[in-house]
N, C-alpha and C positions, 0 to 999 in steps of 0.2 A: 451487572457488568463485572467481568472477571478481571482481576489484576494479577493473581498468581497463576502459575501454570503456563505462561507464555512459552518458555523454553520447551516444555513437554509438548505443547501444541505444535510448535514448529517442527520438532522431530517427527511427530506422527503424520503431519501434513506433507512432509518432504516427499513421501512415496506417492502422493496423489497426483494424478495427471493434471489437475488444475494448477498445480504449482510449477509446471514444466514450461520453461521458455521465456523468462523475463526476470528483471530485478526491479523492485520498487522499494525505496527506503525513505523513512521519515525520521528526522532528527530534530529534537526540541532542546534548545540551550539558550540561556541568557535572554529570555523573553522573545525568542525568535523560533519559528518552526519552518523547516524546509522539507519539501517533498521532492525526491529525485527519482527518475525512472530512465532505464536505457531505451534505445529506440529500435532494437532488433525484433523482427517478426520472423518466426520460423514456421515452416510447414513440413512436418516430419523431420527429415535430416537436412533440409535446405533452408538457407536464409533467403527470404523473399522481399524483405524491406529492411532498410537500415535506419530510417528516420521517423518511425512511428511516435506519436505523442500519446503517452499512457497516463498523463496527468491532466488535470483541468481545474479551473477555478469555478466555484459555484456560489450561489446566493450572494449576488452583488460583490463578488471577489473576496468575500469574508471567510470562505471555506475552500480548502484545497483537497483534492482527491486523486488517488491513483489506483490502478488495477493491475492484476495479474490474472491470466486465464484467457478465455475466449473473448475476442474483441466485441463481437455482436452481443454476447451475454453481458459484458461489462457495460456497454453503452445502454443497454436496456436497464441495468441496475442504476446507472448514473441518472437516467430519466426518472426512475421511481424514487431515488434518493432526493433529487431536486424537488419532486412533489411533496415528499415528507418535510423537507426544509421549509417549503412554503406553508404547508399545513401547520407546522409547529413554530412558525415565525423565526426560523434560523437557529432554533435550539438544537445544537449538534448532538448531544447525548440522547435526547428524546427521539430525534429523527433516526439516529443509528439503531436504537433499540426497536423502534417501530418497523423499520425496514427489515431488520434481522428476523423479527417475528413473522412478518409477512412472507419473507423469503423462505423461511422454514416450513410454514404451514400451507402456502399456496401451491397447489398441485403442479401448475406450469412453471412457477419460479423455482421450485425445489430442484429442478434439473439443470439450472444455470450453472455454468462452469467458470466461475471467477471468484476472486477475493478482492476486497476493497480496503484501502487505508484512507481515512478521512480525518481532517484536522482543522481546527480553527485556532484563534489566539490563545485559548485556554485548555483545549483537550485534544487528544489523539485517540482514535479507535480503529481497530482492525475488525472487519466484518466478514462473516462467512455464511454460507448457505445452511450450515448446521445450527444456526441460531446464535453463534458466538458473537459477542461484542466485547472485545478485549482492549483494555486500556493499559498500555505498558507502564510499569513502575518507573522506569527511567526516562520516559519520553522518546525512546528509540524503538522502532519496529521495522520489519522488512518482510516482504512476501516475494514469491517467485523462486525459480530454481537457483538463482544467485543470492537469494535472501539471507541464508545463513552466513555467507561470506561477508556480505555488506553489513549485516547486523554485528558480527564479531568485530569487524574493522571499526565501525562507528563507535561501538562501546569502548574499545581500547583507545581510540583517538579522543573521545570525550573525557575519558578518565585521566589520561596521561599527557594531554597537551592543552594548550590555551587557545586552540583553533576555534573559530566561529562556527556556528551551525552549518552554514552554507559550505564552508571549506571542509568540514568533517564529512558532509554528505558527498561532496565531489570526490574526495580522496577515497572514501569507503566504496563508492560506486566504481571508481577506477580499479581498485583492488579486486572487487568482485568480477569486473569485466576481464581481468587477466586470468581468473581461475575458472569461471563458468563459461562454457562454450556457447550457451544460449543467451549470453549477455554481451552487448557491445559497449563501446565507449562514447556513443553519441547520446548524451544525456539531455533530458528536459528537466528543468528545475523550477519549482514554484516556491516562493517564500512569503511568509506573513510576519 
């Protein structure tokens, strides 16, 4: 699992098509973890839905997950990730690594166009089809076209305020929605 290089990875992934069109943010603070996502779905240059749910609870509500990218691909990955969680008895880190390995090596999975953020009470991981399993140093990570805005906002708020994790996530997402045209202010939020 990689801890270093997250900022470099975000910069190089920004240009990728899979990063286009959403914002998902995970904030960990004071023994709480919050995952927030906007609800906008775009097709080309048009908004076709305002209230999509890009987050979900898994493994008896002990794990939260969110996606950026193709919805069909993400739902396929959620299903496979749930199978890994069952196989490894809810061990988030092991399940994330095994999914990333399968995602990278399986010929049909390799072409899936999505990124995942998964978290439980102890850990947060960002997963990609390149085999990346990244655990952020500060417990804050984001994906999608508005991800860099949400990430910067959340880090500043976490460092310079006494706000709770949920409040940081909501405010950072609001800021991202005001900057990124592919992100709206209709958020779904999961908290552990």
